[in-house]
VOVO-754876 format. One record per atom (N, C-alpha, C, O): residue number from 1; atom name; x, y, z. Coordinates in steps of 0.05 Angstrom, whole numbers. Atoms other than C-alpha are relative to their C-alpha. Layout:
BEGIN
{pt NUM; "CA"; {X; Y; Z}};
...
//
This chain:
BEGIN
{pt 1; "N"; {10; 4; 28}};
{pt 1; "CA"; {759; 825; -647}};
{pt 1; "C"; {-20; -27; 7}};
{pt 1; "O"; {-12; -45; 22}};
{pt 2; "N"; {10; 31; 2}};
{pt 2; "CA"; {705; 768; -654}};
{pt 2; "C"; {14; -20; -15}};
{pt 2; "O"; {26; -11; -35}};
{pt 3; "N"; {-12; 28; 22}};
{pt 3; "CA"; {731; 701; -687}};
{pt 3; "C"; {31; 9; -4}};
{pt 3; "O"; {43; -3; -21}};
{pt 4; "N"; {-35; -2; -2}};
{pt 4; "CA"; {809; 729; -676}};
{pt 4; "C"; {9; -14; 12}};
{pt 4; "O"; {0; -17; 35}};
{pt 5; "N"; {-16; 16; -11}};
{pt 5; "CA"; {855; 686; -662}};
{pt 5; "C"; {22; 9; 8}};
{pt 5; "O"; {33; 21; -10}};
{pt 6; "N"; {-26; -17; 2}};
{pt 6; "CA"; {917; 712; -634}};
{pt 6; "C"; {23; -20; -5}};
{pt 6; "O"; {21; -44; -2}};
{pt 7; "N"; {-20; 14; 14}};
{pt 7; "CA"; {984; 693; -660}};
{pt 7; "C"; {16; -20; 21}};
{pt 7; "O"; {24; -11; 42}};
{pt 8; "N"; {-19; 21; -24}};
{pt 8; "CA"; {1023; 629; -620}};
{pt 8; "C"; {22; 10; -8}};
{pt 8; "O"; {26; 14; -32}};
{pt 9; "N"; {-25; -8; -5}};
{pt 9; "CA"; {1090; 653; -604}};
{pt 9; "C"; {19; -28; -11}};
{pt 9; "O"; {42; -24; -21}};
{pt 10; "N"; {-13; 20; -2}};
{pt 10; "CA"; {1114; 580; -611}};
{pt 10; "C"; {-5; -12; -31}};
{pt 10; "O"; {5; -34; -37}};
{pt 11; "N"; {6; 13; 26}};
{pt 11; "CA"; {1087; 567; -686}};
{pt 11; "C"; {-1; 23; -20}};
{pt 11; "O"; {-1; 46; -13}};
{pt 12; "N"; {6; -24; 20}};
{pt 12; "CA"; {1080; 607; -753}};
{pt 12; "C"; {-19; -14; -16}};
{pt 12; "O"; {-16; -17; -41}};
{pt 13; "N"; {26; 8; 22}};
{pt 13; "CA"; {1012; 575; -774}};
{pt 13; "C"; {-13; 36; -7}};
{pt 13; "O"; {-24; 43; -27}};
{pt 14; "N"; {13; -27; 14}};
{pt 14; "CA"; {990; 649; -776}};
{pt 14; "C"; {18; 23; 3}};
{pt 14; "O"; {28; 24; 26}};
{pt 15; "N"; {-27; -22; 0}};
{pt 15; "CA"; {1039; 711; -787}};
{pt 15; "C"; {-21; 28; -2}};
{pt 15; "O"; {-45; 30; -6}};
{pt 16; "N"; {5; -31; -4}};
{pt 16; "CA"; {1032; 787; -782}};
{pt 16; "C"; {12; 9; -30}};
{pt 16; "O"; {36; 10; -36}};
{pt 17; "N"; {-9; -2; 27}};
{pt 17; "CA"; {1031; 804; -857}};
{pt 17; "C"; {-13; 30; -12}};
{pt 17; "O"; {-30; 44; 0}};
{pt 18; "N"; {2; -22; 17}};
{pt 18; "CA"; {1028; 862; -910}};
{pt 18; "C"; {-18; -13; -22}};
{pt 18; "O"; {-16; -37; -27}};
{pt 19; "N"; {14; 12; 19}};
{pt 19; "CA"; {977; 853; -965}};
{pt 19; "C"; {-14; 21; -15}};
{pt 19; "O"; {-15; 43; -5}};
{pt 20; "N"; {22; -18; 9}};
{pt 20; "CA"; {928; 888; -1014}};
{pt 20; "C"; {-14; -15; -4}};
{pt 20; "O"; {-7; -37; -15}};
{pt 21; "N"; {25; 13; 2}};
{pt 21; "CA"; {861; 868; -1013}};
{pt 21; "C"; {-22; 15; -17}};
{pt 21; "O"; {-25; 39; -18}};
{pt 22; "N"; {21; -7; 19}};
{pt 22; "CA"; {803; 870; -1062}};
{pt 22; "C"; {-29; 3; 18}};
{pt 22; "O"; {-39; -18; 26}};
{pt 23; "N"; {26; -6; -7}};
{pt 23; "CA"; {737; 900; -1032}};
{pt 23; "C"; {-10; 17; -1}};
{pt 23; "O"; {3; 38; -1}};
{pt 24; "N"; {17; -17; 10}};
{pt 24; "CA"; {680; 937; -1046}};
{pt 24; "C"; {6; 26; 18}};
{pt 24; "O"; {3; 47; 6}};
{pt 25; "N"; {-5; -23; -18}};
{pt 25; "CA"; {697; 987; -988}};
{pt 25; "C"; {15; -7; 25}};
{pt 25; "O"; {21; -30; 30}};
{pt 26; "N"; {-17; 9; -21}};
{pt 26; "CA"; {738; 996; -923}};
{pt 26; "C"; {-15; -8; 27}};
{pt 26; "O"; {-9; -1; 50}};
{pt 27; "N"; {22; 7; -29}};
{pt 27; "CA"; {684; 967; -875}};
{pt 27; "C"; {-1; -25; 9}};
{pt 27; "O"; {-19; -34; 23}};
{pt 28; "N"; {-6; 37; -5}};
{pt 28; "CA"; {708; 895; -867}};
{pt 28; "C"; {24; 2; 21}};
{pt 28; "O"; {40; 21; 24}};
{pt 29; "N"; {-25; 4; -19}};
{pt 29; "CA"; {755; 865; -811}};
{pt 29; "C"; {10; -26; -1}};
{pt 29; "O"; {25; -34; 17}};
{pt 30; "N"; {-9; 25; 15}};
{pt 30; "CA"; {766; 796; -848}};
{pt 30; "C"; {-2; 2; -24}};
{pt 30; "O"; {-22; 11; -36}};
{pt 31; "N"; {12; 5; 29}};
{pt 31; "CA"; {778; 782; -913}};
{pt 31; "C"; {10; -34; -11}};
{pt 31; "O"; {30; -47; -4}};
{pt 32; "N"; {-5; 25; 9}};
{pt 32; "CA"; {772; 716; -952}};
{pt 32; "C"; {23; -5; -13}};
{pt 32; "O"; {27; 11; -32}};
{pt 33; "N"; {-21; 8; 17}};
{pt 33; "CA"; {839; 683; -976}};
{pt 33; "C"; {3; 9; -34}};
{pt 33; "O"; {24; 17; -43}};
{pt 34; "N"; {6; -4; 24}};
{pt 34; "CA"; {813; 693; -1049}};
{pt 34; "C"; {3; 30; -11}};
{pt 34; "O"; {10; 34; -34}};
{pt 35; "N"; {-2; -25; -1}};
{pt 35; "CA"; {811; 771; -1037}};
{pt 35; "C"; {31; 14; 7}};
{pt 35; "O"; {35; 38; 3}};
{pt 36; "N"; {-27; -5; -10}};
{pt 36; "CA"; {883; 777; -1012}};
{pt 36; "C"; {23; -8; -15}};
{pt 36; "O"; {28; -30; -23}};
{pt 37; "N"; {-32; -1; 15}};
{pt 37; "CA"; {954; 792; -1046}};
{pt 37; "C"; {20; 4; 24}};
{pt 37; "O"; {18; 25; 37}};
{pt 38; "N"; {-14; -9; -19}};
{pt 38; "CA"; {1008; 785; -994}};
{pt 38; "C"; {23; 11; -15}};
{pt 38; "O"; {28; 9; -39}};
{pt 39; "N"; {-22; -21; 15}};
{pt 39; "CA"; {1068; 830; -1004}};
{pt 39; "C"; {25; 0; 15}};
{pt 39; "O"; {22; -4; 40}};
{pt 40; "N"; {-24; -2; -17}};
{pt 40; "CA"; {1140; 836; -979}};
{pt 40; "C"; {-1; 15; 23}};
{pt 40; "O"; {4; 6; 45}};
{pt 41; "N"; {4; -24; -19}};
{pt 41; "CA"; {1125; 904; -944}};
{pt 41; "C"; {-18; 14; 0}};
{pt 41; "O"; {-37; 9; -15}};
{pt 42; "N"; {17; -20; -4}};
{pt 42; "CA"; {1089; 960; -924}};
{pt 42; "C"; {1; 16; -23}};
{pt 42; "O"; {-20; 25; -32}};
{pt 43; "N"; {-8; -16; 22}};
{pt 43; "CA"; {1119; 998; -980}};
{pt 43; "C"; {-5; -12; -27}};
{pt 43; "O"; {-6; 4; -46}};
{pt 44; "N"; {8; 19; 23}};
{pt 44; "CA"; {1102; 946; -1033}};
{pt 44; "C"; {-30; -2; 2}};
{pt 44; "O"; {-42; -7; -18}};
{pt 45; "N"; {30; 3; 3}};
{pt 45; "CA"; {1027; 945; -1009}};
{pt 45; "C"; {-2; 26; -13}};
{pt 45; "O"; {-8; 28; -37}};
{pt 46; "N"; {5; -28; 7}};
{pt 46; "CA"; {1026; 1017; -1013}};
{pt 46; "C"; {-4; 8; -25}};
{pt 46; "O"; {-24; 18; -34}};
{pt 47; "N"; {-4; 1; 21}};
{pt 47; "CA"; {1055; 1015; -1074}};
{pt 47; "C"; {-22; -9; -23}};
{pt 47; "O"; {-30; 5; -41}};
{pt 48; "N"; {17; 15; 17}};
{pt 48; "CA"; {1010; 968; -1108}};
{pt 48; "C"; {-30; 3; 7}};
{pt 48; "O"; {-45; -13; -4}};
{pt 49; "N"; {27; -4; -4}};
{pt 49; "CA"; {944; 992; -1080}};
{pt 49; "C"; {-15; 20; -14}};
{pt 49; "O"; {-4; 41; -21}};
{pt 50; "N"; {7; -20; 19}};
{pt 50; "CA"; {901; 1029; -1118}};
{pt 50; "C"; {-38; -3; 10}};
{pt 50; "O"; {-56; -18; 1}};
{pt 51; "N"; {29; -2; -7}};
{pt 51; "CA"; {836; 1049; -1079}};
{pt 51; "C"; {-24; 9; -16}};
{pt 51; "O"; {-47; 4; -8}};
{pt 52; "N"; {17; -12; 28}};
{pt 52; "CA"; {799; 1081; -1142}};
{pt 52; "C"; {-13; -31; -9}};
{pt 52; "O"; {-37; -33; -16}};
{pt 53; "N"; {8; 24; 11}};
{pt 53; "CA"; {794; 1007; -1161}};
{pt 53; "C"; {-4; -26; 15}};
{pt 53; "O"; {-4; -50; 7}};
{pt 54; "N"; {4; 19; -23}};
{pt 54; "CA"; {783; 976; -1093}};
{pt 54; "C"; {20; -16; 10}};
{pt 54; "O"; {15; -35; 25}};
{pt 55; "N"; {-26; 19; -10}};
{pt 55; "CA"; {852; 947; -1080}};
{pt 55; "C"; {11; 19; 21}};
{pt 55; "O"; {19; 42; 16}};
{pt 56; "N"; {-6; -18; -20}};
{pt 56; "CA"; {869; 972; -1012}};
{pt 56; "C"; {25; -18; 20}};
{pt 56; "O"; {23; -41; 28}};
{pt 57; "N"; {-22; 2; -15}};
{pt 57; "CA"; {938; 971; -974}};
{pt 57; "C"; {-7; -9; 29}};
{pt 57; "O"; {-22; 7; 41}};
{pt 58; "N"; {10; 11; -25}};
{pt 58; "CA"; {929; 929; -906}};
{pt 58; "C"; {25; -13; 12}};
{pt 58; "O"; {45; -21; 0}};
{pt 59; "N"; {-16; 20; -21}};
{pt 59; "CA"; {966; 896; -845}};
{pt 59; "C"; {-16; -19; 12}};
{pt 59; "O"; {-33; -11; 27}};
{pt 60; "N"; {21; 23; -11}};
{pt 60; "CA"; {931; 830; -827}};
{pt 60; "C"; {18; -24; 11}};
{pt 60; "O"; {42; -29; 7}};
{pt 61; "N"; {-19; 23; -8}};
{pt 61; "CA"; {947; 767; -791}};
{pt 61; "C"; {-16; -22; -11}};
{pt 61; "O"; {-41; -21; -11}};
{pt 62; "N"; {12; 28; 12}};
{pt 62; "CA"; {931; 700; -821}};
{pt 62; "C"; {25; -17; -8}};
{pt 62; "O"; {49; -15; -3}};
{pt 63; "N"; {32; 7; 2}};
{pt 63; "CA"; {912; 659; -846}};
{pt 63; "C"; {-8; -19; 17}};
{pt 63; "O"; {8; -35; 28}};
{pt 64; "N"; {10; 17; -24}};
{pt 64; "CA"; {866; 623; -803}};
{pt 64; "C"; {-25; -10; -15}};
{pt 64; "O"; {-38; 2; -32}};
{pt 65; "N"; {23; 7; 13}};
{pt 65; "CA"; {810; 576; -819}};
{pt 65; "C"; {-22; -1; 16}};
{pt 65; "O"; {-21; -10; 39}};
{pt 66; "N"; {23; -12; -12}};
{pt 66; "CA"; {741; 600; -805}};
{pt 66; "C"; {-9; -34; 13}};
{pt 66; "O"; {5; -55; 10}};
{pt 67; "N"; {18; 22; -6}};
{pt 67; "CA"; {685; 545; -771}};
{pt 67; "C"; {-12; -12; -23}};
{pt 67; "O"; {-17; -36; -26}};
{pt 68; "N"; {8; 8; 23}};
{pt 68; "CA"; {658; 546; -836}};
{pt 68; "C"; {23; -15; -28}};
{pt 68; "O"; {17; -20; -51}};
{pt 69; "N"; {-20; 9; 23}};
{pt 69; "CA"; {724; 520; -875}};
{pt 69; "C"; {13; 17; -7}};
{pt 69; "O"; {36; 11; -11}};
{pt 70; "N"; {-15; -20; 23}};
{pt 70; "CA"; {744; 581; -908}};
{pt 70; "C"; {23; 12; 10}};
{pt 70; "O"; {25; 16; 35}};
{pt 71; "N"; {-25; -11; -9}};
{pt 71; "CA"; {814; 610; -906}};
{pt 71; "C"; {-4; 29; 5}};
{pt 71; "O"; {-8; 39; -17}};
{pt 72; "N"; {-4; -26; -9}};
{pt 72; "CA"; {814; 683; -873}};
{pt 72; "C"; {21; 14; 12}};
{pt 72; "O"; {37; 4; 28}};
{pt 73; "N"; {-22; -17; -14}};
{pt 73; "CA"; {858; 738; -854}};
{pt 73; "C"; {-15; 20; 10}};
{pt 73; "O"; {-35; 29; -2}};
{pt 74; "N"; {6; -18; -22}};
{pt 74; "CA"; {845; 787; -800}};
{pt 74; "C"; {12; 30; 2}};
{pt 74; "O"; {35; 32; 10}};
{pt 75; "N"; {-13; -30; 6}};
{pt 75; "CA"; {858; 867; -810}};
{pt 75; "C"; {9; 4; 28}};
{pt 75; "O"; {-5; -1; 48}};
{pt 76; "N"; {-10; -16; -13}};
{pt 76; "CA"; {902; 897; -769}};
{pt 76; "C"; {1; 30; -1}};
{pt 76; "O"; {-3; 46; 18}};
{pt 77; "N"; {-3; -33; 9}};
{pt 77; "CA"; {910; 965; -797}};
{pt 77; "C"; {-5; 6; -26}};
{pt 77; "O"; {9; -7; -42}};
{pt 78; "N"; {0; -9; 25}};
{pt 78; "CA"; {889; 998; -859}};
{pt 78; "C"; {24; 23; -8}};
{pt 78; "O"; {25; 46; 1}};
{pt 79; "N"; {-16; -16; 6}};
{pt 79; "CA"; {948; 1028; -890}};
{pt 79; "C"; {-1; 23; -21}};
{pt 79; "O"; {-5; 16; -44}};
{pt 80; "N"; {11; -19; 16}};
{pt 80; "CA"; {937; 1097; -923}};
{pt 80; "C"; {27; 3; -15}};
{pt 80; "O"; {48; -9; -9}};
{pt 81; "N"; {-21; -6; 16}};
{pt 81; "CA"; {981; 1128; -981}};
{pt 81; "C"; {2; 34; 10}};
{pt 81; "O"; {19; 49; 0}};
//
């Protein structure tokens, strides 16, 4: 994936996490930090998702800083109900 920075096993700058993201649709593979709500588990993310109102449960990696200075998270997988 273009722009994806793999996890560094010697640090915890970025982490593999579960979240609910607010997006117009499921057509993106990176998300701005202001659209991401980190959750404790996949179950919690699924429980709090609401696809009808554009809140989707995901597994992602981040945070990571883009070349433009934005904080981004990268999609690992869409979680479905």
